[in-house]
N, C-alpha and C positions, 0 to 999 in steps of 0.2 A: 372430577366425576360430576355428572349432572344430578342436581338434587332431586329432580323428578323421578329418577331411576331407583330411588329408595324403595318404593312400593314394589317394583319389579324384582329387585334383588331379594327382598323379604319373601315374596311369593315363590320365587325360584328355590330359595333355601328350604321352605316348608315342603314343597313338592318333592325335592330330592330326599329330604329326611324321611318322608313317607315311603318313597321307593326303596330306601335302604332298609327300613323296617320290614317291608314286604319281602325283600330279597333275603334278609337274614332269617326270617321265619321259614322261607322256602328251603334254604340251605340246612337249617336245623332239622327240618322234616326229612331231608335227604340223609341225615346222619353225620354231617360234618361237625368237627369240634370248633370252638371259638377261634383258635389260632388259624385254622384253615379258612374260616369265614373272613377273618381280617385280611388274609393274603389274597383272597379271591379278587380277580381282575375287575369285575363289574362294581364291587363294593369300593375298591380303591378309587376307581374313576368317579364314583358318586361322592366319595369323601373329598376328592379334589375339587369337585364342583361346589361343595359346601365351603371349602376354604376360599375359593374365589369369591363366593357371595359374601363371606365374612370380611374379606379384604375390601370389597366394594362398599359394604356398609360402614366399615371403619373409616374409609376415606370420605364418605358422605358425612359422617358424624364430625370428622375433623373440619370439613368445609363449613358445616353449620355452626360449629363453635367459633370458627374464625369470623364468619359473617356476624354472629351475635356480638363478638368483641368489637368489631368495627362499628356496628350500630351503636353500641354503648359508648364508645369513645367519641363518636360523632355527636351523640346527644349531650355528653359532658362538655364537649368543646363548644357546642351551641349555647348551652346554659352558662358557661363561663363567659362567653362573648356577650351575652345579654346582660349579665351582672356587671361586667366591665363597662358596658355602654351606659348603664344606669348610674354607676358610680362616677364616671368621667365628667358628666355635666356639672355635678356638684363641686368637684375639685376645680374645674375650669372657672367657675364663677368666683370662687375664693381667690384663685390666682389672678384673675382680672382685677378684682378689687385691690388686691395687694400691689399690683403693678401700677395702678392709677395713683394710689397713695404714694408710692415711692417716686413716681415721676413728679408729682406735685412738690414733694420735698426737695428733689434735686433742682427742679425749676426755681424754687424759692431760694435755694442756696446760690444759684448762679446769679440771680438778680442782686442778691445782697453783695456778692463779690464784685459784680459789675458796678454797683453803686459805690462800693468802698474804694475802688480803684480811681474813680473820677474825682 
């Protein structure tokens, strides 16, 4: 359901509720009891229109909730990505230093082995 239709569904529901109130007042003036008013065809049709509007509003609300959850997840993912990028260069610099140190040690050991064999 299109989110822009929320206004139209709300307005339609208000209009129909007003029509039902007018129709009930008219039928009471005529002398019908509440059970007969509830069974009256025009009232039933208007109640069906209200149910349709409620269904539309519910689907719009569900869509809005889904969109909000998606936006929140996207923001969290973006924030996590930024923090991971900030943390990564510091770890990389430590790893590079460690690797250079280990290479120097290995290189020194090889030279000593080579000199020991000769």
